[in-house]
C-alpha positions, 0 to 999 in steps of 0.5 A: 594565458590563465590556466584553465581548471577542469571542472569535476563532474558533479556527483549527484548519486551521493546526494540522492542516496543521502536524501533517500536515507533521510526519507526512509528514516522519516517514514520509519519514524512516522510509521512507528509513531502512528502505531504507538500514538495514533494520527492525532497524537503524532506531531511532525516535530516528533517525527523529525526528532525521532528520524534525526532530521530537521523539521523542514526536511520532513516537509521537503521530503514528504509534505504536510502531515496528511501525506505522511500516512499515505507515504508510509502506507505505500512504502509498506505496501511495496516492502511487505509484498516483496519489493525493495525499499524506496519510492513506491512503484505503480501497482502493476510493477509491485512484486506480488502483482507480477507474481500473481500475473505470472501465475496460471489459473484463477484460483492460484492467482487469488491465492497469491493475492490473498497471501500477499494481503495477509503480509501487508494489511497488518501494517497498512490497515491501522495507518489507513484507519487512522487516516480515515478517522482523522478525515472527520476533522481534517479536509486534507486527510479526507481527500488523501483517504478518498484518493487511496480508496479510488486508487484501490478501486481502479487497481481492482479492475486491473486484477479482475481483467487478469482473472478474466484473461484466464477464462475462469471468471463466471459469465454472470459476474460483471467486471465491475461487480467482481472488482467491487467485491474484492475491493470491499474485502481488502479494505482496512476496515474489513480486515480490522473488523475480522481482527477484532473478532479474533481472526489472524492474518492467515485466517483472513487470507483463507476466508477471502480466498475462499469467498472470492474463489467460490463467488467469482470463478466458475465451478469446474465443468460449468 
């Protein structure tokens, strides 16, 4: 009888690690180029060259160019808020969201959120602003940017539900109004406008924390 050869189990962990390393290099290169050259000035060929991968690899790992700013944005959103590098995680699983939900009291929750924005927005806001500008001429960029805006709006309703659970949210402020207020002030355009007026990220965090606390939470004794 012919000798049977035992097949060795196929090790996929190494391939996954290699693919993840290539993806991290692609997103890192894209992020640098978007900052240095802007969206219009960044080519997929240059992203591949800087990342040290084939152009087809960029498309396979991330997709078309309009998907790149969103992928970089989501990666930075996780890393800047305390998550490990890797694929983006749902908002409720992000480290800063978990810290906020574990914090007692509405004012303290808003402080955690504002401080997290001060770390994240300096890197993510320019990407989203570039995507918004590119949307004027590229329909897919416009779709991706609108997706981000709607996703932020949905996440703000989760944030407000957390605030409502403290019993401190004002009775005359609806959840929709509260969510839209926070959504408008954590937008890339709002952050960048304040930066142009000389606000530092910490100044921004202090401002939004103060506005949200005074506007959304009931005064002690009310």
